[in-house]
C-alpha angles and dihedrals in degrees: 000000000000119000116236123231094249091053092052091053091050092052092049092050091049091051091051091051092051092050091049091050093051092047090051091053092049091049092052091050091051092048091049091048091049092049091051090049091051091048089052093058112284136290121004120261115262114245110234141168121228141194134198120262106236136200119214146099123312131184133216104215140154136198123230131186122227146133138262122247135178111256089218128026130162137169116237113221135171121251093217139040119261151115119287103243099172138012110196098185138040139194113311096016119136115232136190128233111279092006116156105245102168141017131207126208104276102185093109092047091048089058090049089055092050091050091049090050090053092049089050091051091052091048092050091050090050089049091052090051091048092050091052092049091047092052092049091049091050092052092046092051090050092050094049089048091056091047090049090056090051092048092245095113132050129232091249091058090051091049091050092050090048093051091049090050092051091048091051091050091051090049089050091052091049092048091049090051090049090054091051090048092050090049090052091049090051091049090049091051090049092049091051090048088051089055088067087071105066116207127195100231126171139159127235129007126060125335093242131065138163135248106244102178139004119213103180141038132221110281095030118132112233134187128218114291094010110139119260106165139001113227119199137184113228104172111089098019125199128236119204122205133162123221135192127239090261093061097033094078092062095056130093135161113276094029113143122251132185121207138196130187136198089238092059104023096166096050130081120209122204123225143149139221109268103172136015119198112236093214138057124228109249094217096055104016088229133124127224117246122191121207125200111217126185110233106175094152092045091232092137116073133193112266096032118135114242139189110211122196115199123193107225098181140359122204121194124207092017123165105244131193133168112274090233090064091069116100137160133242116183089346091304121125114233149137136232112239122202111240122231092265090062087224104086137039136216130209117243120186110218140195108230116223132167119001117208113177108294092349126086133187115232139183117213121166112250094359118129105144143354140095126307127201111247101172128032097025090126089067098050137069136191107308096010119152115244141188114213113223138151138083127359093255089064090054089049090054090053092049090050091051091049090053092051093053 
């Protein structure tokens, strides 16, 4: 059955009257409740949560991301051409200083040594002959000189003997030079033969390093200075981070750093700042910082991503409150401190110092201990009544304060 227009209007008016009646009842209840509250002594206490103000050490620190690098890396290459006959190490192997890690085919250089030895033997024989001839010429010159004094030899004979003696001395000098030259050639041949045995030599640092990469295989032909192996130092390892101007002023060599990696997420590695770049990169306005990290077990590898936390400053005997207790009144930082009666609070402007996670260092004149409001401070003012509620640890803090009184 369709509803007429007059009936619709009547229903609407009835609904409005019911709503008005209900609202009037609610208003009377509120007024009565407010009157009772005023008769009981004014506004209700504000429920808050509190925490104990503590004294201890606090650190100013910051985390940076970076990468690991080897503090020393070089590519080992032969000094001569040749065929790789033997590779004694491979990727990841640990090697000692001056250890032979590869050998080239030395047949050609062995023949060069034998040839140099033969040339030296010929030169030494020639030298021996020259020495003998020089000695004979010396004796002949001496004999002719004695005969000349006795008148038994002519000046021309003496001159001939003298010329022969000088010639023999010159031949001796040449033979001696030829021996030295042959000895040098032999030494050169031996050195080149020695180049076929390739040693991993370096200066400074530890006596052990690690093979990082291998660029050739046995049997490959290589030319002089072509790369064979990459040798890296892993202990200690170096961490590289970049810092802005704002953080740069806090850093100095020897400062401690603590690092974590994705490869070992539950482990913290200790390090320290070893070098600080004196310039900033124009593109990023950041400076390079190098960290020295002990890596005795070689668990850290070059190229790994790191997160480095550096402690800028440490303050002992600092006044510490939870960061959530800080609030502002008229753009002034402050906290609400619970009075001795545990029923009211007072406003205390503070100077904020170091922030460390959820802790913050504050300075408040005359404040050394007590309870601070951590939740509900937005609803209170200086002198406001409060009702302390919350977790059991808050109640424990109150009991502790009562004991200390």
